N, C-alpha and C positions, 0 to 999 in steps of 0.2 A: 460434326459436321459432314454432310457426302464431298465425295472426291470431284463431283461435277458440281458448281454453284446453281447453275441456272441451264435447264434444259426445254427446248422448243422443239416438239416434234408435230410437223406437218401441217403448221399453224397458217389457217383463213380466216381473214376479216369481212364484215361487213360494217359500213356505214350506211344506216339505212339499207337501201336496195340496192346501193352500190357496192362491188365484189373492189377492197384494195389491197388486201395482202394475200398470197397466193403459196399455200404449202410451204412455210417458213421451216428451214431448218436451222438449230444454233445450240450450240455447246459451249458455255462460259464456265469455266475453273478457278477458283478463289486465287486472289490478287491479279487476274490477268488485266487487259485492259483492249477493248475492242471498239476500234473506228467504224461507224456504219457512214459512206457516202455515196453520194447518187443526185442527180439531176430533181429540179424541185418538183414533188407532186409522185415523188418514189416508191411514198407511204413508210418514210422512215421515223416521222414523229409520229403517224398510225402503231407504227410495232413501241416505239415506245409509252406512249396512251393505253395500250393494250396488257402491255408489261403491269403497268401500275393499276390496273385494272378499272381503267374511266367507263362509265355503263354508255356510253353511246357507243362504244365500238365493240360489236357482234361477237364473238368468237363462232365460225361457222363448222370449223371442223379442226383437230388437233387438240395438243394438251401444252401446256405450261408449268412444269416443273421447278420450284424453287427452293432450292435447300432438302431434297430427298422428298417433300411433300408437291403432290400436287393443286394448286391454286387456282387454276382454270376459271373456278366458277366463286372463288373468292372475291369479297369487297374489298376497295384500296384502303381503307385503315387496316384491315388484317394482314395485309401484302406490306404495307407499311411498318408493324409492328413485327411482322418478321423479318427483317430488315432490308426493305427495300425503299430506293429513294429518287424521286423525278424533280431533276430542276429543269423550270420552264423555261420559253424558248421568252415568254412574254409574263413576267412577273405579276400578279394583280396584287392591285393596294387594297389594306384592311382599314380603313380608318375607325378608330375606340381600341385597338391589343396593340402595345408596342413591340417593336422586333424582338426585345429583350424576355414579357412574356411570352409571348408567340413560341419561342423557340422552346423556354423554358418548361411548357407545358403540353411541347409537342414530345420532350425528354421524357416529361414522364406517364405518358400515352403510351407510348413505344415499351417503357422497362418497366409501368405498373408499380413503379416505387415513388416514393416522393423523394425529388431534387432536391438539397439543403443548398441555400441561397448563396452562402460565402462561398463555398466552396465551386458553385456555378459560374458567379458574379467574376473568378479569379480564371476560370478556362474559356470563360466569352471573352473577356479580355484580350488575352493570348492569343486567341484565334482572329482576334479584331486586328491584332498586331500584325499576324500574318501577312493579313488583307489590307495593312495601310488603313483601316478602317475608323474615321473619330469617333468617340467611342461614345462619343454623343446621339452617335444614329440610334443606339443600343433602346434610350429613352421615345423615339419616336416612333410614330404611327407608322406599321408596319410597311415598308416601302409608298408610303404617303408624301409626295415632294422630291421623292429620289430620284437623281439621275438613272439614265439608261446604264449607265456603268455600276453606280450604288444597288442598283436593283439586282446585278449579277452577283458581286459583291454578296448581297443580303443569302443570295440562294447559296452561293458555296459557303457563309459562315453557318448554315444550317445543317449544309453537308459535314463537316468540320464538325459540329457538335453533336448533333444525332448520330453519326459513327455508323454509318450501314454497313450491309455487307457486299450491297452493291448499290450502286449509282448510276443513272441515267442522265447523261447531261445532253438535252436538248439545243441545240444551238448557243450554248452558254457564251461564248465567244461573239455573237453577231450583235453588230454595230458599235461593236467600242470599239475604242483608239487602240495604238501600239501599246501604250502602258497600261490600259488596265485591260488588255488582254494578260501581259506579262504575268499582273498581279493576280488574276484568278487562275492561271493555269499555275504560279506558285502554291493557293489554295489547294489545289487540285492534286498537285504532287506532294503535298505536306497532309492531304487523307489518304491517301495512296501510300505512302510509307507508313505512317502511325497504324491506318488498322491493316495494310493491307488488304483492303477492299478490292473487288472486282469494278470493273465500268465499263460501260455502255457511252461511246462519247458520238454524238451526231451532230457534223459540221458540213459546213461546205466549204470553211478556210481550214487550214492547218499550223496558224499560228497558235494554236492554244496545244498542240503537240508538242512544239520542239523539246520542252525541257521531260515529256515524259515517254515511258517505255513503251511502244506499240506493240503488242502481240501479233494482235488479225486485224486486218482491214475486209471492211466486206463492203461490195456494191450493188446497190441496190437500184432496180429499174422496173416501174412501173408494177410495183408491188411484189415484186422476185429477188431472193437475193442470186445476184448471176456469177458472180465471182467472188473469190476468195483469195488474201495472199498472209502475205506477214507488214511489217512494217513498211518497209522499202516500198512497196505499193502506193503508199501516200504520196511517194515523190515522182513515183511514174504517172498516177492521177495528173498530179499539179502539170506537169512538163507534156502531158499529151490528150488527156481531158477522158472522158467515160466512155466514148464512142466506140474505144476496141473493143469493149466489155461484153457490148448490148448484143446478146444471138439475134442473128439473121430472123427467124421466126415472129422478135417482139420488133422489132422494125417494119416487115411486113405489117404486122398486126396494125401498128401507129399508122404507117404509111395509109393503111385501108379505110383506119378511123377518120385520117383526116380528110381523105376521099367522099367521104359518107357522108360528113361536116358538110362539105364543100357545095355536094351534091344537091342538101337540104337545104340548104341557104339559097341556091339560086330555084331551087322551085320553091321556098317560101317568097321570093323576089317576084317571081314570075307572077304566083296569086297574087300578090298586093297591087301589081301593075293592073292584071287582070280586072280586080275588083275596083280601081281606081276606075279604069276605065268607065263598069258597068255605073257605079255611081256617077261621073262625069255625064254618060249619057240619058239618064234619068231626071237631068238637073235641067 
């Protein structure tokens, strides 16, 4: 295994014609936990989807190197087989395939080997116990009829069973009550201890971090990583917010963007009033 598990160098990403990420640099070593925080629309989820190979996100420049291999052009399934995992912010419902079958098939796809049923079921039950999940959920269609909390537990169950080298958790704690967040956090902690896996945790909240050791915290604003600190930065953000970390040039650009939008809206309003007057005069 490479000393650096994930190396992101000068990564810029577009969605369609819109530029979202700008010259992102990030190094993650095996076993490290990195927290990514920032205002809405900062590009945090875009980074997660780009790392996982979502084809809707176009890499315009830069490279992604994972475990010593350049995966910038690799498909999502190949990245998963190499040991990457993304927990969705809003997990999909998949009728017709049970949670148990989905996980077993995913394990076989990743390992390339047949997964023995008895051993798999025993391990699945142990993982479900960690998450306080009723074992009956294993036989239910994937996420169909699951509550928000059960869907998030389903994602962490997959994490525990697939044992990736790097897990990207995209707002796994959003919409959960205190007890559900605590349970999900226990699952993440179990993964971290068992696998010594690396984590990228994308979050607005800090409840999921309470039982985890955080190595680095990154603040992302407008597609830029504008500040990096250790785990103590999380508490500082809780107390004082993000504004102190936003560079003046980004604030100026945002102010100019709002002014241009307001001017455009005003011009459109004048244009609409003029057309209304013309149409009224013709009646």
